[in-house]
N, C-alpha and C positions, 0 to 999 in steps of 0.2 A: 149554599149555605155551607160554611164553614165545618166540618167535623172533627178534623184534625186540627188539637193548640201543641206549641212545642214543647209545653208542659206535660205533654202525653206521652215524650220522646221513649222513656226508658218503656212502656209497656209496644214500641213500635221498635224497639233496635233490631239489626240485621232484616229489616223488612223494604220492602220497598213499596214506596205510598206516594199516592196522587192528593196533592193540598196546596193549596191558596195561600200567599205571604206576599206583604208588602215589600221592596226592596230596599232594606236601610241606606246600603252601601253596594257599591260597583266596581270594581277593577279588574282590566286588562291585564294580565301579566303572560311574560313567554315562557316555554317550559323550555327543558334544558336544548329539548333541539330547536329552540327558537320558534318554534310555534305560540299562538297564543290559544289561553285558558282562561276562561271566565274564575275570578274569586270574589263570593258575594257574600253578605251579611244579610240573613232575611230576617224579617219580624212578623211578629202577631202579639196578641195581648198581652200572651203571657210570657214572651221571651221573646229574645233571639239565637238565631243558630248560624255558623259559617255554612257555606255551600262552594262549590268547585263545581264547574264543568268543562270537562275533559277535550268531550269529543265533538265535533259537529258543531264548533264555534261558532265560526264565520257565520252562518244562518242564523245564529241568535245574537250578534253583537248589535246589532241596529233594532231588534223587536223592541226593546226595553230600555228605560233610563232609570237611573235613579229617584226612589219616592213614584215609580211603579206598582202596580198590584201584579203580580205574575203568580202563574197556574204551572205548577212542577211534576214530572214523573222523575223519581227518584229512589237510591237506595240510602236509607238511614243506619248510620252505624256509628260506632264509638274512632276516633281515630288519639291515640295521644291522650286515654285518659276522658276525651271531649265528644259530644255528640257533632258529625258533620252531615250533611247531606252529600252525595254524589248525583248528580242532576242529569238526566238523561235523554232528557228532550222539553220545552215548557211553552209557552204563550204566554203573551200580553191581555190583561183584563180588561176592560172598560169599565168604568166606574158603576154604570147600572147592574153589574155580575156581581159588588161585595157590597156586604153590610161593613160600613168605616167602623163601627164599635168592635170588630173581631178582631182590628189590627192595632189598637193603638191603648196600651195598659192606663186601667185607670183605677184609681184610688178603694177600697172596699170600702173607706169609711163614709159614714153618710154627710155627705155638704152641706147641706142643711145647718146639720147639728154644729159642723164644724163653724160654719160663719155666726152662727148665733152663739159660740164660743167664745169668739174673737172679740164680736158686738156687746156681750157680756164684761168683758175687761176694760173694751173702750169706755163703759156707762161709769164707770169706775172711776174716771182720772180726774186727776182734784184739780190742773191746770186747764183752766179752761179755753186759752188758746191752741193746746196740742190737742183739747179733744177736740175741738172745731175743726182744728186741721185733719184728723183721722177720720172724723164723721162726715165731710166736705170728699173724701174718697170714696167712701164706704156708700153714700148717699147719692154717689155719680153711677147711672144704672148700665152705663157702658163698661167702666172700669170696676164696677160690682161685677157685672157676669164674667169679664176679662178675668180677673183674680179668683174666682172659683172655678175654674177648670182650666188656666194656665199650668205647666209644668214649672218646678222650679230649676231644672237645669237640664240640659238635652242629652245628659248622660251620665254625670256625676251623680247624684244623690235628688230621688226623689224627685225621675225622669218619667210620669206619667200622670195624667188627667187629673185635674185636682192637687198635683207636690205641691203649686207654689201655697197654696191654704192650708193642705197638710203639714206645711217645715214651718209656717207662720204661727201659728195654732202652737207647735209644737212648742217653739220659741218662747212664745208668751208663755207657757207654760215653765218654762226654765228660768225664764227672767224673774216672774216670780217669785220662785223659791230663793233664787241667788238676793233679789231684793228683799229680803226676809233676815239672811245671813250678813248681810253689809248693808246695815242701815242707813250707809251716807247717799247710797245710787240714788239717784234722780228714776224712782219708778216710773214717772210718764214720760221721762225724756227716753228713757232706755225702751221702751213699748214701744214709743213712737218708733223709732228709729229699726226697732223689729220690724212693724208693719210695713215699713217703706224700702229696708234694704234692699229689696230684690223685686219691688214692683214694676221695677220698667221691663223685667221681662216678660211683663203681655205684650209689646211691641218689641221685644229683643227676639223673642222665639217664635217660630212660626209649626202650631201641630194640626193639622187636617189628614196628612196620611202618614208621615212618622216626623219626628223630632228635630226639626235642624232652623238654621239663623235667618231673618227677615234681612234686607239688605241694608236697613236702618240699622238692627242690630248688628250686624260685620263692621258696620261703618261708625258706627257711635258707641255700643256696647250701654250694656241695663245701666251703669251710674250717671252718663250723661245723660239719657233720656231721663232719669230718674232725678236730677235738679231741673230738666223742665216741666217737668211734673209737679212737681214739688211749688215750684216758683208761680205755676199759674194758679193753686189750689192757696195758699200762702195771700195773694192778690182777692180771695174772696173773704177772707177773715179781716175783718176791723181790726186794724192796731196791734197788727203782730208785732212782737218785740225785736228788731235787726241780731238782739245779740241772739235770742231763740232761736231764728232760721239760720244762723251760721253753723252753732252748733246740731240743727237738725242735717246743715248742706254738711257737716265733718262725719258723723253718722255714716251716712252711705257712701261717702269717697273714703273711709279707710277699713271700712267691714272687710275688705279681704284681708287688712291686716300686714302684708308685705308688700315690698315695690315690686318684688319678682311673681306676686301673685295679682297684678292690674290694682294694689290699691295706690291713688297719687299722693295720697300721706298715710302716716301710719298710725294707731289710735293715740289721743294725745291728752283724754281726760277719762274719768274711771267708765261712765254707760260707756263711751266708742269700744272702750278695751272690753269689757264684759261683751259686748254685742259680737266682738270679733270673736271671744273664743267659743261663745257658745252656738254662734250659728257653723263656725268650721266642725264643732263635737256635734253638733244634729248633722250635719251634712255625712259625718264620716260616721258615726253608726247607722243613719241609712243605707250607706256605702255596704255596710258590712251585713243588715239586714237581707238585703235584695240580693248579692251574693250569696248570704246561705239558701236563701230560698229558692236563686236558679241552680243549685248545684243540691236541690234536695234530694235525688234521687244516688248520689254520689257515698258509695260506702264507705270509702276515709273521712279520716278525722280532718285532714286538711283537703282544704279547696285548692282550684288551679289557682294561677295568681290575678291579682285582681289590679288592674294596670291603673286606676285612679290612688291607689294606696301605696302602691309598687313593692308588692308581700303577697304572697301565701294567707291562709287567715285559718287557725284551729278552731274548730267546729267544737268547744267546751263539753258540749254536753254527750256527744258522741264520745267524746275522748276521754269522760268519764266512765264510761259504759264500756271501754275498749278494754282487752285483754293487753298487756307489756308487749306480748310478742307481735300481736295485730297491729299495736300503737306504731312498735318501729317500723314495720313494714310499711305501715301507712306513710311514716316518715320519709324513710326514702323516697317512695313512690311517689308523694309531692316536690321534691326536691329535682325529679328528673321533670317531672312535670312541669315545673317554674319555669324552667331554662328553655323547654320545649316552644312555650309558647310566645316565645324572642324570637325565634326562627320561623321561615315559612314551609308550611307544610311543603309532603314532597309529592312526586306525582304517582300516582295509585300502581300496586302491584298485580292487583288484580284486570282482567278485562272486562271493564263495566260496558263495553258493548255486549258482551254476550250475557252481562245479567238482563242488562234492557230489554235481552231479544227471549229469556227463558221467563220472564215478567210478563210476556202477552203484548200485543198490541192496545193494549188500552187507549182512550181518543182523551185526552187532556184540556 
């Protein structure tokens, strides 16, 4: 039974811990001496942490792979204001030794309520063809189950079980508000685009152990998969207008908004433009929320560097509570921290073997 979660790092700083994690990433890198060391990202349902194994690496190289579960013994401390683990020893765990629910993050919201909210919006559609199309997806038991559990992305936003549904319900609410301000928008068309824009991720992403891409997802991407899915369902809706089909297709292939972000076409009508900007806004707001949550134990008003947003973030609630002197010190520290995240951690200055020995021969 897992009794330590990464959300509790602040209570275990500078302690040797023994716990289990899923291996999110595994890299073998050279030390300055040319000898290898392991650079890992370990995860559980509450977050991720960087981990390094400097000693006895040859014995551990072939013991496990990415997406395996491992039990480690190591020192938890901060390096450049971020928690990391220096691993002393590890072993691979079998599936029977773990509870999968301990390792994948999950929405804290009620999935059933989110699904009913979605259904309530669709029930009020005025366009019978668009209503029939969305309901064809929602009534498909395999698609509905996957839609309720899939993440919305691998890492960037809503990267948790139930993330896709959470993201789309949030989008529906934003779309509803926008339509009140811009009455020329076709509300049913916009909401259909919101429902379908990421539905291909139920096939693009794998999420049994950690979040990764399926082979089909890597080769095709979710937009191509979505077009296939939409064509199949439209074939089940009698007399679906070809013009409406073209608009739905454009909503899907333009929602990333820019060529460099993977859109084959730019948004070329109002509903497509609104979908792109609201999707982008919801994604970035969730990325910020999650980043603040990961650094909840940080005392500074600035977070570390956020790779997806390419910037550190200011916690305005903390900022408004801080005195000017404390604020200046925090800004200076965050600048150093943001720059440091762009470089690789140096080798430890302490003798980790001696620490492991001092901790005792605990079996992992």
